[in-house]
FIVEX-865120 format. One line per 8 residues: number of its first residue (from 1); for each residue x, y, z of N, C-alpha, C, O, CB. Coordinates in pm, whole numbers, plus 50000, padded with zeros to 5 digits. Atoms other than C-alpha are relative to their C-alpha. Glycine has a CB too. Example, Ala and Ser with C-alpha at 12.3 -4.5 7.8 and 13.67 -1.06 7.14 Angstrom:
# residues 2
1 = 50089/49881/50000/51230/49550/50780/50090/50120/50000/50194/50118/50066/49901/50003/50125; 49918/49881/49994/51367/49894/50714/49923/50109/50073/49974/50220/50090/50041/50046/49858 .
END
This chain:
# residues 49
1 = 50034/49930/49879/68362/12882/89923/49983/50147/49964/50063/50204/49890/50109/49978/50110; 50026/49859/50026/68215/13230/89914/49990/50074/50132/49919/50032/50222/49870/50018/49916; 50002/49917/49880/68276/13499/90177/49961/50142/49961/50023/50203/49874/50139/49998/50071; 50046/49864/50029/68087/13828/90175/50079/50099/50084/50099/50079/50204/49849/50015/50027; 49927/49895/49930/68283/14140/90266/49899/50094/50064/49809/50146/49998/50095/50077/49903; 50093/49916/49926/68105/14340/90533/50005/50145/49954/50114/50200/49931/50028/49993/50149; 50008/49859/50032/67986/14688/90440/50018/50032/49852/50015/50149/49814/50101/50073/50077; 49983/49977/50143/68040/14641/90065/49910/49903/49924/49837/49824/49984/50148/49982/49957 .
9 = 50078/50091/50083/67878/14460/89773/50088/49890/49939/50054/49834/49835/49928/50077/49888; 49905/50098/50054/68175/14223/89722/49985/49863/50066/49959/49853/50186/50143/50050/50018; 49998/50138/49951/68178/13844/89755/50129/49938/49948/50150/49929/49827/49873/49918/49953; 49872/50061/50038/68523/13678/89756/49978/49850/49980/49919/49783/50064/50109/50028/50109; 50023/50139/50037/68528/13337/89585/50132/49924/50009/50234/49967/49954/49939/49989/49857; 49882/50083/49982/68776/13063/89682/49969/49856/49960/49854/49813/49966/50049/50006/50147; 50011/50144/50017/68837/12701/89584/50104/49937/50090/50205/50000/50122/50019/49956/49851; 49902/50062/49913/69016/12454/89801/49975/49854/50025/49875/49796/49982/50003/50072/50130 .
17 = 50008/50139/49960/69076/12110/89937/50078/49983/50129/50148/50075/50173/50054/49906/49889; 49921/50031/49883/69221/11947/90244/50061/49861/49983/49998/49771/49927/49914/50008/50130; 49930/50127/50011/69474/11666/90264/50055/49961/50136/50091/50047/50216/50114/50008/49895; 49937/50048/49877/69597/11449/90548/50148/49983/49973/50188/49914/49880/49936/49867/50048; 49855/50005/50014/69972/11491/90591/50060/49956/50134/49994/49969/50237/50058/50138/49955; 49937/50038/49873/70217/11358/90851/50015/50120/50093/50039/50232/50049/50138/49937/49974; 49988/49895/49899/70230/11557/91174/50143/50053/50002/50237/49972/50003/49958/49948/50141; 49864/49946/49998/70530/11797/91179/50069/49972/50134/50003/49950/50236/49998/50150/49974 .
25 = 49923/50025/49879/70807/11745/91433/49978/50110/50104/49993/50085/50224/50149/49989/49967; 50019/49887/49909/70732/12088/91585/49856/50010/50053/49820/50111/50111/50038/50130/49931; 50140/49998/49956/70367/11997/91662/49993/50002/50153/50077/49942/50219/49923/49878/49944; 50013/49996/49854/70246/12072/92019/49962/49864/50057/49915/49776/49984/49895/50104/50041; 50023/50129/49934/70208/11789/92271/49852/49961/50001/49821/49842/50000/50054/50005/50143; 50143/50031/49994/69826/11816/92282/49945/49949/49867/49833/49898/49863/49923/50121/50044; 50044/50045/50132/69803/11732/91909/50025/49850/49988/50138/49807/49968/50073/50078/49887; 49989/50146/50001/69733/11358/91909/49994/49946/49857/49948/50015/49766/49889/49937/50086 .
33 = 50006/50065/50130/69767/11116/91618/50127/50022/49920/50214/50100/49960/49881/50049/49921; 49881/49991/50085/70022/11078/91341/49982/50092/49881/50080/50132/49818/50038/49863/49952; 50026/49915/50115/69852/11290/91074/49915/50120/50040/49845/50116/50141/49930/49920/49888; 50082/49880/49980/69692/11636/91054/49941/50039/49865/49991/49997/49760/50085/50118/50060; 50061/49949/50123/69466/11806/90798/50070/50129/49959/50089/50218/50041/49847/50023/50018; 49936/49880/50054/69639/12064/90576/49910/50058/49892/49867/49987/49801/50143/49969/49944; 50087/49933/50097/69435/12319/90381/50081/50051/49882/50196/50092/49897/49924/50116/50067; 49942/49945/50122/69512/12423/90024/49890/50082/49934/49801/50027/49870/50057/49887/49904 .
41 = 50106/49911/50046/69302/12728/89927/50056/50101/49901/50165/50155/49921/49933/50073/50119; 49960/49901/50100/69322/12953/89620/49883/50095/49975/49767/50053/49973/50044/49931/49867; 50104/49902/50029/69132/13273/89547/49970/49997/49851/50061/50006/49769/50043/50143/50046; 50044/50006/50139/68930/13253/89225/49970/50140/49948/50004/50174/49835/49877/49910/49985; 50035/49865/50044/68801/13609/89213/49904/50067/50096/49882/50021/50208/49940/49996/49861; 50095/49922/49921/68554/13866/89340/49874/50018/49917/49880/50055/49800/50060/50139/50041; 50129/49976/50065/68184/13880/89254/49936/50123/50064/49962/50153/50181/49906/49876/50012; 50073/49885/49946/67966/14187/89297/49852/49967/50005/49797/49904/49914/50025/50128/49914 .
49 = 50144/50026/49984/67611/14171/89427/49917/50100/49924/49795/50094/49927/49962/50003/50147 .
END
């Protein structure tokens, strides 16, 4: 995933995945189902344009 920083020449680069995990006990009532998606994202670096 690449996100450009506004007003500069920088592009932030990330890698990531998502996993289905059991819903936490503190989940709100409107959250239906037994599992939720959990993100795991790491920053790789910064590129310059």
